[in-house]
C-alpha angles and dihedrals in degrees: 000000000000130000118239121194108205114202115199110148100189116047095151096083127086104232149111094274091062091051089050091051091050091048092051092048092050092047092053094043091050088052090056096250124145109248131195126181128212113197145131118275106331122218113188093198093050089047091053091052091050101048101022095236139079118265110257106264095215093062116099114224122210113194123220088195124243123348108269119242113209126182131204142306108066092359098167092050092051090048091049092049093051094044093050091048089055094044092055090060088067099052088110093068117111118220140142101220133026115212120186111195101176116030121099084184103057103207095145097084090056096055101026096050106159098094124115087215133012118218131186137184103209120202095187138332090247101165095051092043091051091046093051093052097038132107120252089266092050092048090051090052093049100039099095093039089052089053091053091051091053091053088060094044090057091059096053117110100179126025130190126186137188105239146002086256091060092043091055091049091050091050090051101044107026123070101220134166120254093252089056094069103150119245115221110228111168114224118263118260122191093223096168090076093052107041109120129156097187106147116253094236089063092054132084119267089250134140119208131194123187119196139118114282097252128119096251091063090066101223087163089079090063089048089054092047090053090055093047095044106040092162091072135060120240128196131185115199124184152127117280126194126192093251089064097043096098090056091044093051091050091048090051093063116109098001115182111254091245094053125080134181121217112187120190093001114183114252098248091054091050090053091050091053094047094047091054098044129089100212137040111189126187115205108182115105114226095012104188094224116326121222092182094061089052090052090048091051093048088051089061098253122142097254117214119182136176114272093250141065133035097322089073084076091066111020118073121236096257090065096049123091131210107188140005097270091048090051093048092049092050091050094050095046093046094049096045096042089058090072093053107044152339100269092128094044090062095046094044092066091059093047091048090057090054094056100032092095094058092096129139090246093054090049092050093047092051094047094047093044093056093042090054093047098043104033112025096037091052091051091052091053094056 
C-alpha cells in the first residue's frame, strides 16, 4: 500500500475539476491505497452537493485554511506567494506519490518535493496559452509566472489531461520530456442520474446553460438571446462563490423577463430542469472538455456547443455554432422542429453512444491502469 497526497486547493466550486478529484480519490481508495487530501477549508456538506456523494471517510484532510482573496494589481503573483507560503507548512507530510488534480500551473512538486513520483491531471495549459495570445504588455506581466510554471512541469513524471484538444495545446505550449506524453482520460460523468428519453415536443420551450458564474463563461450571450427570442425561456445555472458576487450582482441588473439565473442550484433540481428543457447550449469558446454538455445530452436536450474545444470530440458538426447568428438560428430551428417530427430523437441515439463510456468506472479504470504501468512497474524494475 502506497500513500498518495492529493492536492486540490479549491473544492468549493461546482465544476469538472472537482469531479476529477473525487474520481481520483475513489480510484485510489478502491485500490486499497492510503489517500490524504490537501485543500482549502473543507466542507463535507458542500462537497456532497458538488459531487453527489459523501467524501470517503478513510481519507485524511489537511486544511490550507481559508481561500485567499487577492486584489489587483499583480493578482496571480499575490496568489502564488500566499499559496506557496501555505504549501511550505506541509513539507513535514510523508507520502509516496504527489497527485495534483486541479492546477494547470503545477507548483506543488517544487515545494512539496518528497514524492517518488509527481503526477498531475491538467485541465488546460492556461498560462502558456494566455502568454502566446497576449499583447507585449500581457507577455511582460506573465513572463516570470510562466517561468515558475515550467519549473513545476519539469518535475512531473506522469501527466493526465481531459481531452485531445487539451493534449494538443500542451504539446504546443509546454516543453515536456518524451516520457511525459500526456494520457487523455476523459472526466467522469455520472450519466445514470441524467438519462432521459422524454420526447422534445413534451418539454418546455426552454434553453439551459450550465457554467460557473464568472465572466469567461459568457453568460451574457444567453442574456442577449433571451432579449432577441422572447417567445422562449432561458435559464443560466452555475456555481457562484463570494469572490464573484459583485460581478454577478451587476450582471443580474435588467434581466429580460424570460431569463432567470439559478446560482448554486442543488443537483436534483438541475436534473429536473434539464429533463424538461428542449435545448442545452454551451457558450464558452475553447471549453477544455465540458461535463455540462454531456449531462445536457444525456438528459435528452438538443445539445449545441461552440465549434471549438474538447466537445468537438463528441458533438457532430451540425450541433456546433460559430457566431451569434448561427447559434440563434440553430436554437430556433431545433425548438420548432421538435413539434413537427422526431429528427432529434434519431440523432440523439448516435450521440448517446459517443458519450456512454464517460462513466466514473471507466475513468477510475483508466487512471489506475496508467498508474500501475507508469509508477509501480518502474519501481519493480529498480
